[in-house]
N, C-alpha and C positions, 0 to 999 in steps of 0.2 A: 576138252572138246569145245568147239565154237559152233554156234547155231547160225545157219544162214537161212535164206528163204526156202530152200528145198529140204535138205536133210542135214544131220550133223556131219561135219567133216573134220578130219584131223587138223590139229593146230598147224601142222607143217604145210597144209594145202593153201594156195593163194585164195583170198576171198574175192567175191565179185567186186569189180570196179576198184580194186586195190592194186598198188604197184607190185611187181614181182617181189618175192621174199628176199630180204637181204638182212644184214646185221640189225637185230633189234626190231624187225617188222613182223615176225611170226606171231599169229594169233591176234592181230589188231582187229577191232571191229570196223566195219565199213564207215568211212567218213571221219575216222579219228585222225588226229594230227600225227606227225612223225614222232617216233619214239624218242623219249628223252634219254639222258645218260643212264647207264645201268644202275639199278637200285639194289640195295642189299636185301637179304631174305626178310628181315624184319619190316623194312619199308614196303616191300611187295605185298606182304601179308596184310599190313595196315591198309594199303590202297585197295586191295581186293575186298577187305571187310567193309570199308567205307563205300565201295561201289555197289554193295548189295541193296536192293530196294527197301528191305525191312530194317536196315541198320538204325536209321533215325527213330523208327517206331520202338525198337527194342530199348534204345537209350531213354526215350520218353517214358516207356512203361516202367522201367526201373526207378526213374526219378519220381514219377507220380506215385508209385507204390510206396516208396520210402517216405514221401511227404505226407500222404494220408495215413500211412502206418503210424507215424508219430502223432498226427492229429487225432486219430481214432484207432487205438490198438486192436479193437474188435475186428477190424478189417483183416487182420492176419490170422484169425481163427478159422476153424472149419466152416462155421456158419457164414463168416465173411467171405470166404472163398466160394462157397456155394452161391451166395447172392451175386457176387461179381460174375461168376461163370454163367449163371442163369440170365443175367442182363446181357452179357456179351454174346451168348449163343444165338438168341433171336436176331440181334443186330448183325452178328457175324455171318449168318446165312445169307441175308440180303446184301451185306457189304461184299461178300465173296463174289456173288453174281455181278454186282455193279462194278467191282474191281476188274473182273475179266473183261467186261465191256469197255471200261476205261482204257485198258491196255490196248484194245483194238481201236481206240480213238473215238468212242461213242459214249453217250450218257443216256441213262434211262431214269426219268423222273416219275414214271408211272408205277413203279414196283410197289410203293406203299399203298396206292389205291387198288392195285391188283390183289394185295393181301386182304384188304378190307372187303372188296367186292366179291372175291371168291369165298370168303367166310360167310358173307350174306347169302350168296347163292346156295351154299351148302345148308345154311340155316333154313332158307325158304323151302328147299326140297325135303328136308327132314321134318320141319315143323308144320308146314302148310300142305305139302303134297303127300306126306306120310312115307317117304322113301326111307330105306335103311341108310346108315351112315356111309357105308362103303360105296354103293352106287352114287350117292350124292357127292362124295369126295371125287369120284372118277369124273362125274359130269362137270364139277367146278374146275378140276384140273384141265379138262379139255377146253373149257371156256378161257382159262388163263393162258393156255398155250396158243389159242386162237388170237388173243390180244397180242401176245409176243410176236407171233408170226406176222400179224398185220403191221405192227410197229416196224419190224425189220424190213418187210416188203416195201413200205412207204419210204424208208430211208434209202434202200438200195435202188429203187426204181425212180424216185424223184430227185434224189440228191439233196433233199432238204436236211437241215441240221437235225440230228437226233434229239437235241435239246428241245426244239420246238415241237417235233412230232410227238415225243413222249409227254410233253407238257399238255398238248391237246388231248392225248389219250387219257391222261389223268383227269382232266376236266370232264370229258365225255363219260368216263367210268363213274366219276363221283356223282354227277347229276343223274345218270341212268340208274345206277345201283340203288341210290337212295330213293329216287322217285318210284321205281318199281316195287321196292320193298315196302314203302309206305302205302302204295296203292293196293298191294296184295295182302299185307299183314296188318296195315293200319298203324304201323310203328316202324322205327328203324333199329330197335334193339330186340333181338329175338332170343328169348330165354327158354329154359326148360327143355333143352335138346337131349339131355342125357338118357332118356328112355327109348331112344331110337334103336331098332334092331342092329346088332353088331357093335354097339357102343363100347362094350367091355374090351373087345379086341382092338378097337381104335384107340382106346385109352392106353392099352399096353404098348401100342406102337408109337404114340405121340405124347403120352403124359405119364409113363411109368417113372419111378424114381428109386433111389437107393439112399439109405441113411448112413452117414459116416460121422461119428462124433455128434456134434450138435448141428451139423449141416445136412440139408436135403439136396442131393444132386439129381437133376432131372435128365431124362433121355434126350432132351433138346441139345444138351452138351455133346452127346454121342453123335447126333445128326450133324452138328456143326463141325466137329473134329473130323468125322468121316468124309464129309463133303470137301473140307479143306485139303485133306490128304489126297483125295481123288483129283481135285483140281490142280494141286501142285504137281502131281505126277503127269497129268495131261499136258500142262504147260511146258514142262521141261523134257518130256520123254516121248511125245507124239507129234505127228504132223499137224494135228489140229492146233496144238500149242504153238508150233512154229509159225503156222498161218496167222494166229492171233497177234503175235509180236510183229510179223511182217506187215500186216494190214495197218497196225497202229504206227509203225515206224515209217513206212513209205508205201501208201496204198496204191499209187499208180504203178510204181515199180513192181509191187507184188502182183498186181493184175497182169502186167506184161510178162512176168516170169511164170505165169500159170497157177498162181495161188488162187484157190477157190474163194474169192472175196465175198461174193453174194451168199454162198452156202454157209460160210463161216459166220457172217454177220447175222443171218437168220437164226443159226444155231445159238448164238450168244443172246439174242433178244428172247428166244424161247427159254433160254436158261434163266434169265432174270424173271420172266413171268412164272416159271416153275418155282423159283425161289420165293417169290411173293406168295404163291399159293401155299407153299410149305410153312412159311411164317404165319400166314393167316390160319392155317389148319392147326398148328401147334397151339396158338392162342385160343382158338375155338374149342378144341377138345379139353384144354386145361380148365376153362371157366364155364363150359357148356353153354356159352352165350355168344351170339354174333352181334357185334356192336358196329353200327354204321358211322361212328365218329371217325373222320379221316385223319384227325390229329393223332390217333393211336399209332399209326405207322407212317410217320413222315419220311418221304424219300430222301430228304436232305440229310438225315442222320446216317443212312446207308452210304451216301456219297461222302460225307465227312469222314466216316470211319475208314473208307477205302483210301481217301487221300492221305489221312494221317498214317495209314499203313504203307505209303510209298508209291501209290499209283498217281500218275500225272494226268492232268486233264488234256494234255497234248498227245497222249497215247504212246505206245511203244515201250512202256516202262512200268514195272510193277511185279508183284508176286502174290500168290495165294497165301503164303505164310504171312506176308506183310499185312494183308487185309485182316487176318485173324488177330495179329498183334494190335492192329489199330482198334478193332472191336474190343479187345481185352483192355486196352488203355482207356477206352471210352467207359467200359463197365467199372473199372477201378475208380475213375473220376466221379462217375454218377453215384455209385454206392458209397464212396468215400465222403462225398459232400453230405449225403444223408446221415451216415454214422457220426460225422463230425458235428452235426447239429447246425450246419450253415443254412442260410436262406436258400431254397432251391434255385432262386434266380441267379445265384452266383455260378451255378453249373453252366449256364449258357455263356457267361463271360469267360469262364475257364476254358470251355470248349472252343470258343473263338480264338483264344490265345494259342491253344494247342494246334488248331488248324493253321494259323498264321506261321507258327514256328515250323510246322511240318512242311509247309509250302517252301519256306526259305531253305530248310535243310535238304529237302528233296532236290531243289535246284542245284545245290552245291554237289550233292552226291551224284547227280546225273552227269555233271561235267567230268567227274572221275570215272564214271562208267564208260564214257567214250574214249578214255585214254588208257584204261587198264583192261587187259584180257582176263576173262573169267573162265577158268578151267573147271 
């Protein structure tokens, strides 16, 4: 099947703006060059594999796992796997939402501050106003969605770059959340929230865990994998996913063909805000503390994981699975550096190298995607 701007069509059907089907033209993506000489089955399989957005991330994951597995054999134990997955889960939830927005050609730099400010809002309602945890979480979620809706509305109504709009939102949230928290509570770290009504059920939903061997696997991993599966299905099997790719690949053409550009964009920005709220909530319930330090949830890390996973800043290209693999690669590198006893500063350098390699590899893979039909 080949996905166009409307609905999936059989490979035999001519694609929009493409020449009539002829020898070797069936199934080409719009804008691809004329088909080359016929390839053998093995070459076609290789081309299709290399055209997948997550291919480079999978190769990097294997290489980094082998490297740090040699440097720190504890990485390959149950405890090591639990540590890697726990690190990757929180990052992967945010990277998934950022990756979907990247596919649509937009960037959200406010997601990290949404996580921090929503946790602070929940902490204030619980610790200062005496609310139960569930009403407080509902109120903070509504606030996060309002931020996402405002970001999306400004982008679609003004045409301003999403990079600048969400950077402004980050700064506004940072100043407002910290100033209000300090004015109300006299501090920016809110502790002792675990006695709020409903906390035990909130802990079951956001911080339960299971022991396997010497590793403790937390429910955040289930949240991450479940959301990744849902997003992957939505991208490749629904009209919403078709619209996301269409907007990122050719926004003007998508609008002219009736794709709901504004509605889809607003939905994606609300999605990143909801993901930020979930990341903040998972951290809040785990440590029963709301910390106003914005460095705890830097948006750049979500962006880096999404790009390493195959999403391009130019839009129209990426996958939910790729963002998950990118987050997992990030988790292996970060936990591997710790277990190997390296200076933590080396992780930043290592991450920069991974990002550069991912950008170069994704550029090469993207050229193959334009020339190879994906069935």
